[in-house]
KEDOGU-401021 format. One record per residue (C-alpha): residue number from 0; residue in three letters; z, x, y. Coordinates in steps of 0.02 Angstrom, whole numbers, plus 50000, padded with zeros to 5 digits. Each point is the difference from the previous one (the first is absolute). Example, Ala and Ser with C-alpha at 12.3 -4.5 7.8 and 13.67 -1.06 7.14 Angstrom:
! residues 2
{tikol = 0 | migu = Ala | zz = 50390 | xx = 50615 | yy = 49775}
{tikol = 1 | migu = Ser | zz = 49967 | xx = 50069 | yy = 50172}
This chain:
! residues 275
{tikol = 0 | migu = Met | zz = 58714 | xx = 58833 | yy = 55249}
{tikol = 1 | migu = Lys | zz = 49839 | xx = 49888 | yy = 50042}
{tikol = 2 | migu = Thr | zz = 49991 | xx = 49829 | yy = 49920}
{tikol = 3 | migu = Leu | zz = 49840 | xx = 49938 | yy = 49954}
{tikol = 4 | migu = Asn | zz = 49984 | xx = 49800 | yy = 49979}
{tikol = 5 | migu = Thr | zz = 49916 | xx = 49954 | yy = 49842}
{tikol = 6 | migu = Leu | zz = 49896 | xx = 49872 | yy = 49922}
{tikol = 7 | migu = Asn | zz = 50034 | xx = 49988 | yy = 49812}
{tikol = 8 | migu = Thr | zz = 49812 | xx = 49974 | yy = 49903}
{tikol = 9 | migu = Leu | zz = 49946 | xx = 49957 | yy = 49826}
{tikol = 10 | migu = Arg | zz = 49883 | xx = 50128 | yy = 49908}
{tikol = 11 | migu = Cys | zz = 49909 | xx = 49948 | yy = 49867}
{tikol = 12 | migu = His | zz = 49912 | xx = 50060 | yy = 49849}
{tikol = 13 | migu = Thr | zz = 49902 | xx = 49914 | yy = 49880}
{tikol = 14 | migu = Gln | zz = 49950 | xx = 50027 | yy = 49833}
{tikol = 15 | migu = Lys | zz = 49868 | xx = 49913 | yy = 49871}
{tikol = 16 | migu = Tyr | zz = 49992 | xx = 49989 | yy = 49842}
{tikol = 17 | migu = Leu | zz = 49867 | xx = 49912 | yy = 49865}
{tikol = 18 | migu = Leu | zz = 50084 | xx = 49919 | yy = 49866}
{tikol = 19 | migu = Pro | zz = 49916 | xx = 49892 | yy = 49858}
{tikol = 20 | migu = Ser | zz = 50017 | xx = 49810 | yy = 50004}
{tikol = 21 | migu = Leu | zz = 50064 | xx = 49902 | yy = 49862}
{tikol = 22 | migu = Thr | zz = 49870 | xx = 49845 | yy = 49982}
{tikol = 23 | migu = Gly | zz = 50023 | xx = 49874 | yy = 49851}
{tikol = 24 | migu = Arg | zz = 50058 | xx = 50093 | yy = 49825}
{tikol = 25 | migu = Gly | zz = 49939 | xx = 50174 | yy = 50033}
{tikol = 26 | migu = Trp | zz = 49960 | xx = 50116 | yy = 50148}
{tikol = 27 | migu = Gly | zz = 49873 | xx = 49945 | yy = 50116}
{tikol = 28 | migu = Val | zz = 49873 | xx = 50104 | yy = 50097}
{tikol = 29 | migu = Gly | zz = 50065 | xx = 49969 | yy = 50138}
{tikol = 30 | migu = Leu | zz = 50137 | xx = 50121 | yy = 50123}
{tikol = 31 | migu = Leu | zz = 50137 | xx = 49953 | yy = 50095}
{tikol = 32 | migu = Leu | zz = 50024 | xx = 50087 | yy = 50161}
{tikol = 33 | migu = Leu | zz = 50193 | xx = 50048 | yy = 50000}
{tikol = 34 | migu = Ile | zz = 50045 | xx = 50037 | yy = 50194}
{tikol = 35 | migu = Leu | zz = 50145 | xx = 50098 | yy = 50030}
{tikol = 36 | migu = Ile | zz = 50077 | xx = 50034 | yy = 50158}
{tikol = 37 | migu = Ser | zz = 50137 | xx = 50105 | yy = 50068}
{tikol = 38 | migu = Cys | zz = 50058 | xx = 50022 | yy = 50162}
{tikol = 39 | migu = Ser | zz = 50145 | xx = 50126 | yy = 50103}
{tikol = 40 | migu = Lys | zz = 50072 | xx = 49993 | yy = 50155}
{tikol = 41 | migu = Glu | zz = 49960 | xx = 50097 | yy = 50129}
{tikol = 42 | migu = Glu | zz = 50050 | xx = 50038 | yy = 50173}
{tikol = 43 | migu = Val | zz = 49903 | xx = 50021 | yy = 50146}
{tikol = 44 | migu = Ser | zz = 50044 | xx = 50036 | yy = 50184}
{tikol = 45 | migu = Thr | zz = 49947 | xx = 49881 | yy = 50145}
{tikol = 46 | migu = Tyr | zz = 49985 | xx = 50145 | yy = 50110}
{tikol = 47 | migu = Asp | zz = 49862 | xx = 50093 | yy = 49897}
{tikol = 48 | migu = Thr | zz = 49881 | xx = 50081 | yy = 50101}
{tikol = 49 | migu = Ser | zz = 49916 | xx = 50120 | yy = 49917}
{tikol = 50 | migu = His | zz = 49849 | xx = 49904 | yy = 50047}
{tikol = 51 | migu = Thr | zz = 49995 | xx = 49970 | yy = 50175}
{tikol = 52 | migu = Ser | zz = 49844 | xx = 50016 | yy = 50119}
{tikol = 53 | migu = Leu | zz = 50019 | xx = 49982 | yy = 50183}
{tikol = 54 | migu = Asn | zz = 49871 | xx = 49889 | yy = 50127}
{tikol = 55 | migu = Ile | zz = 49969 | xx = 50020 | yy = 50167}
{tikol = 56 | migu = Trp | zz = 49888 | xx = 49933 | yy = 50122}
{tikol = 57 | migu = Val | zz = 49988 | xx = 49932 | yy = 50191}
{tikol = 58 | migu = Gly | zz = 49974 | xx = 49828 | yy = 50031}
{tikol = 59 | migu = Asn | zz = 50147 | xx = 49888 | yy = 49966}
{tikol = 60 | migu = Ala | zz = 50153 | xx = 49965 | yy = 49929}
{tikol = 61 | migu = Ala | zz = 49942 | xx = 49877 | yy = 49873}
{tikol = 62 | migu = Gly | zz = 49881 | xx = 50100 | yy = 49932}
{tikol = 63 | migu = Ala | zz = 49834 | xx = 49981 | yy = 50108}
{tikol = 64 | migu = Val | zz = 49911 | xx = 50171 | yy = 49980}
{tikol = 65 | migu = Phe | zz = 49885 | xx = 50054 | yy = 50158}
{tikol = 66 | migu = Glu | zz = 49877 | xx = 50128 | yy = 49973}
{tikol = 67 | migu = Thr | zz = 50078 | xx = 50092 | yy = 50141}
{tikol = 68 | migu = Thr | zz = 50130 | xx = 49971 | yy = 50147}
{tikol = 69 | migu = Thr | zz = 49974 | xx = 50092 | yy = 50179}
{tikol = 70 | migu = Tyr | zz = 50103 | xx = 50088 | yy = 50120}
{tikol = 71 | migu = Asn | zz = 49961 | xx = 50049 | yy = 50187}
{tikol = 72 | migu = Tyr | zz = 50093 | xx = 50152 | yy = 50063}
{tikol = 73 | migu = Ser | zz = 49948 | xx = 49947 | yy = 50171}
{tikol = 74 | migu = Tyr | zz = 50126 | xx = 49851 | yy = 49970}
{tikol = 75 | migu = Ala | zz = 50147 | xx = 50110 | yy = 49993}
{tikol = 76 | migu = Tyr | zz = 50056 | xx = 50141 | yy = 50111}
{tikol = 77 | migu = Glu | zz = 50095 | xx = 50096 | yy = 49882}
{tikol = 78 | migu = Glu | zz = 50028 | xx = 49923 | yy = 49837}
{tikol = 79 | migu = Gly | zz = 49930 | xx = 49828 | yy = 49890}
{tikol = 80 | migu = Ala | zz = 49992 | xx = 49957 | yy = 49830}
{tikol = 81 | migu = Val | zz = 49898 | xx = 49907 | yy = 49879}
{tikol = 82 | migu = Thr | zz = 50066 | xx = 49891 | yy = 49860}
{tikol = 83 | migu = Phe | zz = 49980 | xx = 50016 | yy = 49824}
{tikol = 84 | migu = Tyr | zz = 50077 | xx = 49905 | yy = 49845}
{tikol = 85 | migu = Ala | zz = 50049 | xx = 50074 | yy = 49833}
{tikol = 86 | migu = Gln | zz = 50035 | xx = 49891 | yy = 49845}
{tikol = 87 | migu = Ile | zz = 50051 | xx = 50066 | yy = 49796}
{tikol = 88 | migu = Ser | zz = 49926 | xx = 49946 | yy = 49861}
{tikol = 89 | migu = Gly | zz = 50129 | xx = 49976 | yy = 49895}
{tikol = 90 | migu = Met | zz = 50181 | xx = 49989 | yy = 49961}
{tikol = 91 | migu = Pro | zz = 50116 | xx = 50055 | yy = 50157}
{tikol = 92 | migu = Ala | zz = 50092 | xx = 50154 | yy = 49984}
{tikol = 93 | migu = Asp | zz = 50215 | xx = 50020 | yy = 49984}
{tikol = 94 | migu = His | zz = 49992 | xx = 50122 | yy = 50161}
{tikol = 95 | migu = Asp | zz = 49910 | xx = 50048 | yy = 50148}
{tikol = 96 | migu = Arg | zz = 49803 | xx = 50048 | yy = 49987}
{tikol = 97 | migu = Thr | zz = 49923 | xx = 50107 | yy = 50111}
{tikol = 98 | migu = Phe | zz = 49807 | xx = 50023 | yy = 50042}
{tikol = 99 | migu = His | zz = 49904 | xx = 50098 | yy = 50112}
{tikol = 100 | migu = Leu | zz = 49806 | xx = 49993 | yy = 50081}
{tikol = 101 | migu = Gln | zz = 49906 | xx = 50124 | yy = 50016}
{tikol = 102 | migu = Pro | zz = 49838 | xx = 49979 | yy = 50111}
{tikol = 103 | migu = Phe | zz = 49819 | xx = 50063 | yy = 49966}
{tikol = 104 | migu = Gly | zz = 49818 | xx = 50001 | yy = 50028}
{tikol = 105 | migu = Gly | zz = 49930 | xx = 49931 | yy = 50138}
{tikol = 106 | migu = Asp | zz = 50034 | xx = 50095 | yy = 50174}
{tikol = 107 | migu = Ser | zz = 50172 | xx = 50048 | yy = 49952}
{tikol = 108 | migu = Ala | zz = 49983 | xx = 50181 | yy = 50024}
{tikol = 109 | migu = Leu | zz = 49982 | xx = 49935 | yy = 50160}
{tikol = 110 | migu = Met | zz = 50139 | xx = 49916 | yy = 50048}
{tikol = 111 | migu = Val | zz = 50137 | xx = 50036 | yy = 49862}
{tikol = 112 | migu = Asn | zz = 50111 | xx = 50051 | yy = 50127}
{tikol = 113 | migu = Thr | zz = 50015 | xx = 49849 | yy = 50065}
{tikol = 114 | migu = Val | zz = 50037 | xx = 49889 | yy = 49858}
{tikol = 115 | migu = Arg | zz = 50209 | xx = 49985 | yy = 49948}
{tikol = 116 | migu = Thr | zz = 50027 | xx = 49946 | yy = 49799}
{tikol = 117 | migu = Glu | zz = 50181 | xx = 49957 | yy = 49932}
{tikol = 118 | migu = Asp | zz = 50098 | xx = 50023 | yy = 49859}
{tikol = 119 | migu = Tyr | zz = 49953 | xx = 49803 | yy = 49961}
{tikol = 120 | migu = Val | zz = 50134 | xx = 49937 | yy = 49898}
{tikol = 121 | migu = Ile | zz = 50008 | xx = 49844 | yy = 49876}
{tikol = 122 | migu = Pro | zz = 50187 | xx = 49919 | yy = 49979}
{tikol = 123 | migu = Ala | zz = 50067 | xx = 49978 | yy = 49827}
{tikol = 124 | migu = Gly | zz = 49967 | xx = 49845 | yy = 49942}
{tikol = 125 | migu = Gln | zz = 49843 | xx = 49959 | yy = 50099}
{tikol = 126 | migu = Ile | zz = 49821 | xx = 50011 | yy = 49969}
{tikol = 127 | migu = Gly | zz = 49908 | xx = 50066 | yy = 50166}
{tikol = 128 | migu = Gly | zz = 50024 | xx = 49979 | yy = 50203}
{tikol = 129 | migu = Thr | zz = 49922 | xx = 50006 | yy = 50148}
{tikol = 130 | migu = Tyr | zz = 49967 | xx = 50207 | yy = 50073}
{tikol = 131 | migu = Gln | zz = 49919 | xx = 50076 | yy = 50150}
{tikol = 132 | migu = Val | zz = 49874 | xx = 50154 | yy = 50036}
{tikol = 133 | migu = Tyr | zz = 50041 | xx = 50074 | yy = 50179}
{tikol = 134 | migu = Phe | zz = 49870 | xx = 50075 | yy = 50101}
{tikol = 135 | migu = Asn | zz = 50048 | xx = 50118 | yy = 50163}
{tikol = 136 | migu = Ser | zz = 49884 | xx = 49979 | yy = 50140}
{tikol = 137 | migu = Gln | zz = 50068 | xx = 50154 | yy = 50075}
{tikol = 138 | migu = Lys | zz = 49978 | xx = 50108 | yy = 49857}
{tikol = 139 | migu = Leu | zz = 49802 | xx = 49966 | yy = 50017}
{tikol = 140 | migu = Ser | zz = 49901 | xx = 50169 | yy = 50006}
{tikol = 141 | migu = Ser | zz = 49891 | xx = 49954 | yy = 50136}
{tikol = 142 | migu = Ala | zz = 50026 | xx = 49825 | yy = 50108}
{tikol = 143 | migu = Asp | zz = 49806 | xx = 49960 | yy = 49966}
{tikol = 144 | migu = Leu | zz = 50029 | xx = 49983 | yy = 49802}
{tikol = 145 | migu = Phe | zz = 49933 | xx = 49838 | yy = 49939}
{tikol = 146 | migu = Thr | zz = 49924 | xx = 49929 | yy = 50188}
{tikol = 147 | migu = Thr | zz = 49819 | xx = 49994 | yy = 49941}
{tikol = 148 | migu = Arg | zz = 50044 | xx = 50000 | yy = 49829}
{tikol = 149 | migu = Asp | zz = 50110 | xx = 49900 | yy = 49878}
{tikol = 150 | migu = Gly | zz = 50102 | xx = 50117 | yy = 49885}
{tikol = 151 | migu = Arg | zz = 50051 | xx = 49966 | yy = 49810}
{tikol = 152 | migu = Ile | zz = 50155 | xx = 50068 | yy = 49920}
{tikol = 153 | migu = Asn | zz = 50044 | xx = 49944 | yy = 49801}
{tikol = 154 | migu = Phe | zz = 50184 | xx = 49998 | yy = 49950}
{tikol = 155 | migu = Arg | zz = 50047 | xx = 50006 | yy = 49821}
{tikol = 156 | migu = Val | zz = 50185 | xx = 50002 | yy = 49879}
{tikol = 157 | migu = Val | zz = 50017 | xx = 50198 | yy = 49950}
{tikol = 158 | migu = Pro | zz = 50017 | xx = 50004 | yy = 49818}
{tikol = 159 | migu = Asp | zz = 50145 | xx = 50022 | yy = 49920}
{tikol = 160 | migu = Glu | zz = 50111 | xx = 49942 | yy = 49848}
{tikol = 161 | migu = Ala | zz = 50088 | xx = 49843 | yy = 50071}
{tikol = 162 | migu = Phe | zz = 49820 | xx = 49895 | yy = 50015}
{tikol = 163 | migu = Glu | zz = 49829 | xx = 49989 | yy = 49927}
{tikol = 164 | migu = Leu | zz = 49863 | xx = 49950 | yy = 50102}
{tikol = 165 | migu = Gly | zz = 49972 | xx = 49811 | yy = 50071}
{tikol = 166 | migu = Thr | zz = 49862 | xx = 49887 | yy = 49953}
{tikol = 167 | migu = Glu | zz = 49814 | xx = 50047 | yy = 50048}
{tikol = 168 | migu = Asn | zz = 50009 | xx = 49931 | yy = 50166}
{tikol = 169 | migu = His | zz = 50180 | xx = 50057 | yy = 50057}
{tikol = 170 | migu = Gln | zz = 49981 | xx = 50193 | yy = 49981}
{tikol = 171 | migu = Gln | zz = 49975 | xx = 50027 | yy = 50165}
{tikol = 172 | migu = Phe | zz = 49976 | xx = 49930 | yy = 50161}
{tikol = 173 | migu = Thr | zz = 49870 | xx = 50049 | yy = 50161}
{tikol = 174 | migu = Val | zz = 50052 | xx = 50004 | yy = 50179}
{tikol = 175 | migu = Val | zz = 49873 | xx = 50000 | yy = 50157}
{tikol = 176 | migu = Leu | zz = 50039 | xx = 50121 | yy = 50129}
{tikol = 177 | migu = Lys | zz = 49938 | xx = 49922 | yy = 50168}
{tikol = 178 | migu = Asn | zz = 50064 | xx = 50106 | yy = 50183}
{tikol = 179 | migu = Tyr | zz = 49919 | xx = 49885 | yy = 50124}
{tikol = 180 | migu = Leu | zz = 50032 | xx = 49796 | yy = 50032}
{tikol = 181 | migu = Ala | zz = 49912 | xx = 49926 | yy = 49871}
{tikol = 182 | migu = Lys | zz = 49933 | xx = 49815 | yy = 49985}
{tikol = 183 | migu = Pro | zz = 50129 | xx = 49936 | yy = 49860}
{tikol = 184 | migu = Asp | zz = 49935 | xx = 49938 | yy = 49826}
{tikol = 185 | migu = Asn | zz = 50056 | xx = 49855 | yy = 50020}
{tikol = 186 | migu = Trp | zz = 49913 | xx = 49942 | yy = 50158}
{tikol = 187 | migu = Asp | zz = 49850 | xx = 49901 | yy = 49943}
{tikol = 188 | migu = Ala | zz = 50071 | xx = 49969 | yy = 49804}
{tikol = 189 | migu = Ala | zz = 50127 | xx = 50004 | yy = 49915}
{tikol = 190 | migu = Asn | zz = 50052 | xx = 49931 | yy = 49817}
{tikol = 191 | migu = Phe | zz = 50106 | xx = 49851 | yy = 49976}
{tikol = 192 | migu = Pro | zz = 50145 | xx = 49941 | yy = 50052}
{tikol = 193 | migu = Arg | zz = 49952 | xx = 50156 | yy = 50160}
{tikol = 194 | migu = Ile | zz = 49922 | xx = 49928 | yy = 50138}
{tikol = 195 | migu = Pro | zz = 49875 | xx = 50087 | yy = 50100}
{tikol = 196 | migu = Leu | zz = 50060 | xx = 50070 | yy = 50184}
{tikol = 197 | migu = Ser | zz = 49824 | xx = 49921 | yy = 50059}
{tikol = 198 | migu = Arg | zz = 50058 | xx = 49834 | yy = 49980}
{tikol = 199 | migu = Tyr | zz = 50123 | xx = 50026 | yy = 50131}
{tikol = 200 | migu = Phe | zz = 49932 | xx = 50142 | yy = 50128}
{tikol = 201 | migu = Gly | zz = 49829 | xx = 49991 | yy = 49943}
{tikol = 202 | migu = Thr | zz = 49873 | xx = 50141 | yy = 50013}
{tikol = 203 | migu = Tyr | zz = 50044 | xx = 50168 | yy = 49980}
{tikol = 204 | migu = Ser | zz = 49974 | xx = 50156 | yy = 50141}
{tikol = 205 | migu = Arg | zz = 50116 | xx = 50151 | yy = 50019}
{tikol = 206 | migu = Val | zz = 50062 | xx = 49929 | yy = 50186}
{tikol = 207 | migu = Lys | zz = 50054 | xx = 49841 | yy = 49909}
{tikol = 208 | migu = Tyr | zz = 50117 | xx = 50079 | yy = 49878}
{tikol = 209 | migu = Gln | zz = 50065 | xx = 50118 | yy = 50114}
{tikol = 210 | migu = Phe | zz = 50056 | xx = 49876 | yy = 50105}
{tikol = 211 | migu = Met | zz = 50075 | xx = 49912 | yy = 49869}
{tikol = 212 | migu = Ile | zz = 50093 | xx = 50145 | yy = 49945}
{tikol = 213 | migu = Glu | zz = 50065 | xx = 50043 | yy = 50167}
{tikol = 214 | migu = His | zz = 50073 | xx = 49801 | yy = 50020}
{tikol = 215 | migu = Leu | zz = 50055 | xx = 49951 | yy = 49827}
{tikol = 216 | migu = Gly | zz = 50043 | xx = 50179 | yy = 49940}
{tikol = 217 | migu = Leu | zz = 49912 | xx = 49964 | yy = 49826}
{tikol = 218 | migu = Val | zz = 49885 | xx = 50098 | yy = 49921}
{tikol = 219 | migu = Asp | zz = 49921 | xx = 49959 | yy = 49818}
{tikol = 220 | migu = Phe | zz = 50097 | xx = 49845 | yy = 49997}
{tikol = 221 | migu = Glu | zz = 49951 | xx = 49838 | yy = 49863}
{tikol = 222 | migu = Ile | zz = 49991 | xx = 49843 | yy = 50010}
{tikol = 223 | migu = Asn | zz = 50037 | xx = 49887 | yy = 49861}
{tikol = 224 | migu = Tyr | zz = 50008 | xx = 49827 | yy = 49963}
{tikol = 225 | migu = Asn | zz = 50134 | xx = 49994 | yy = 49897}
{tikol = 226 | migu = Thr | zz = 50133 | xx = 50081 | yy = 50071}
{tikol = 227 | migu = Gln | zz = 50148 | xx = 49912 | yy = 50091}
{tikol = 228 | migu = Thr | zz = 50033 | xx = 50150 | yy = 50075}
{tikol = 229 | migu = Ala | zz = 49956 | xx = 49994 | yy = 50170}
{tikol = 230 | migu = Tyr | zz = 49995 | xx = 50188 | yy = 50015}
{tikol = 231 | migu = Asp | zz = 50053 | xx = 50119 | yy = 49870}
{tikol = 232 | migu = Glu | zz = 50001 | xx = 50180 | yy = 50066}
{tikol = 233 | migu = Glu | zz = 50067 | xx = 50070 | yy = 49840}
{tikol = 234 | migu = Thr | zz = 49811 | xx = 49974 | yy = 49942}
{tikol = 235 | migu = Asn | zz = 49921 | xx = 49958 | yy = 50166}
{tikol = 236 | migu = Ile | zz = 49963 | xx = 49801 | yy = 49940}
{tikol = 237 | migu = Val | zz = 49960 | xx = 49863 | yy = 50117}
{tikol = 238 | migu = Ser | zz = 49994 | xx = 49832 | yy = 49964}
{tikol = 239 | migu = Ala | zz = 49871 | xx = 49876 | yy = 50047}
{tikol = 240 | migu = Val | zz = 50092 | xx = 49910 | yy = 50125}
{tikol = 241 | migu = Tyr | zz = 50057 | xx = 50166 | yy = 50085}
{tikol = 242 | migu = Ala | zz = 49840 | xx = 50079 | yy = 50020}
{tikol = 243 | migu = Val | zz = 49956 | xx = 49814 | yy = 50114}
{tikol = 244 | migu = His | zz = 50159 | xx = 50071 | yy = 50099}
{tikol = 245 | migu = Leu | zz = 49902 | xx = 50171 | yy = 50013}
{tikol = 246 | migu = Gln | zz = 49843 | xx = 49933 | yy = 50052}
{tikol = 247 | migu = Gln | zz = 50083 | xx = 49902 | yy = 50141}
{tikol = 248 | migu = Leu | zz = 50109 | xx = 50161 | yy = 50054}
{tikol = 249 | migu = Met | zz = 49806 | xx = 50087 | yy = 49998}
{tikol = 250 | migu = Gln | zz = 49933 | xx = 49877 | yy = 50116}
{tikol = 251 | migu = Arg | zz = 50127 | xx = 50015 | yy = 50115}
{tikol = 252 | migu = Ala | zz = 49993 | xx = 50185 | yy = 50008}
{tikol = 253 | migu = Leu | zz = 49827 | xx = 49981 | yy = 50023}
{tikol = 254 | migu = Asn | zz = 50008 | xx = 49890 | yy = 50145}
{tikol = 255 | migu = Glu | zz = 50125 | xx = 50085 | yy = 50095}
{tikol = 256 | migu = Tyr | zz = 49894 | xx = 50157 | yy = 49974}
{tikol = 257 | migu = Asn | zz = 49840 | xx = 49927 | yy = 50074}
{tikol = 258 | migu = Ala | zz = 50097 | xx = 49910 | yy = 50139}
{tikol = 259 | migu = Ser | zz = 50062 | xx = 50164 | yy = 50058}
{tikol = 260 | migu = His | zz = 49850 | xx = 50110 | yy = 49979}
{tikol = 261 | migu = Asp | zz = 49831 | xx = 50006 | yy = 50105}
{tikol = 262 | migu = Glu | zz = 49909 | xx = 49992 | yy = 49834}
{tikol = 263 | migu = Pro | zz = 50049 | xx = 49911 | yy = 49830}
{tikol = 264 | migu = Leu | zz = 50045 | xx = 50082 | yy = 49863}
{tikol = 265 | migu = Thr | zz = 49833 | xx = 50075 | yy = 49916}
{tikol = 266 | migu = Asp | zz = 49962 | xx = 50049 | yy = 49813}
{tikol = 267 | migu = Glu | zz = 49918 | xx = 50151 | yy = 49959}
{tikol = 268 | migu = Phe | zz = 49826 | xx = 49926 | yy = 49986}
{tikol = 269 | migu = Gly | zz = 50032 | xx = 49920 | yy = 50179}
{tikol = 270 | migu = Asn | zz = 50041 | xx = 49815 | yy = 49963}
{tikol = 271 | migu = Pro | zz = 50153 | xx = 49923 | yy = 50053}
{tikol = 272 | migu = Val | zz = 50154 | xx = 49995 | yy = 49883}
{tikol = 273 | migu = Thr | zz = 50043 | xx = 49851 | yy = 49947}
{tikol = 274 | migu = Phe | zz = 50143 | xx = 49902 | yy = 49881}
C-alpha cells in the first residue's frame, strides 16, 4: 500500500451574529457584532499533483528562454541533438512521470522522419530536468534539404492526464534547421556573459570557419566570461582564458598553412584569412 506524507491544516468557518448592546440603563441602539469561528483539522497530501503544469523551453537550465535554437544537419554525419529543458509548476510526485513531445508546424512534414524523441521522465521527487531531441542526417529525404534556406520545426508536449499546459512562453519551442556551414549566431554579438567569437577570431568568413573546425574540432561553441572550466564538452562552452589559447592555436595553424603553400589562405571574398 502506498503511503503519502500529509500536512495537518486547519479549515475554519466563520459565522457572524448581530446582538443588541447594553448601554446605560437600557438597551441602546448600538449592536454588538459577535463572531464565532469554528475550525476543523484535515489532512492534505504533500504529493497533491492534481494541478501540475509542465513548462518546456530552449535556453539554459537557469531558466533563460530563447525564442529559437538551431540545429545544423551538416555538423553530424548521422545523429545529433538539441537540448531542451522541462520543469513542472506544482508539487513533485512520489512516482516517475513520463511526457512526450510532438513535432508540428513549419517544415515538419519534410523532415519528421529524421526526428527522434524519447519517453522523457521526470523522476519521483524531482521537478524537472534536461532532455534532448535527436536529428538524423542520413534520414533526410534529400541531401539538398535546407541547404539554400533555413527550415523550422516546433515541438510541444503531447497532452495527457499527468500535466496541464505550462505558462504562455513555455508551452512549445522552435528549432531552426540548417544543412550547410552557417555563420554562428554568436559570432558578432552575444548576450553577457557570453562573448562574441569575433573578439578572438576576427571577421567571419566561411573559409575561416571551415579552417577552424578542421583544426579545433569545435562547431557552434560558446565563449563564456563566467565559466571556470577551460572546455566543457557537454555544453560546448569554453572559458575566456581558453579562448585565447584557441586563438593562438589558429594563428600557428595558419602560419604553417601559409608556409607550406604558394598562396596564403584566402577566403571566399578574396581576402587573406587572419586571426
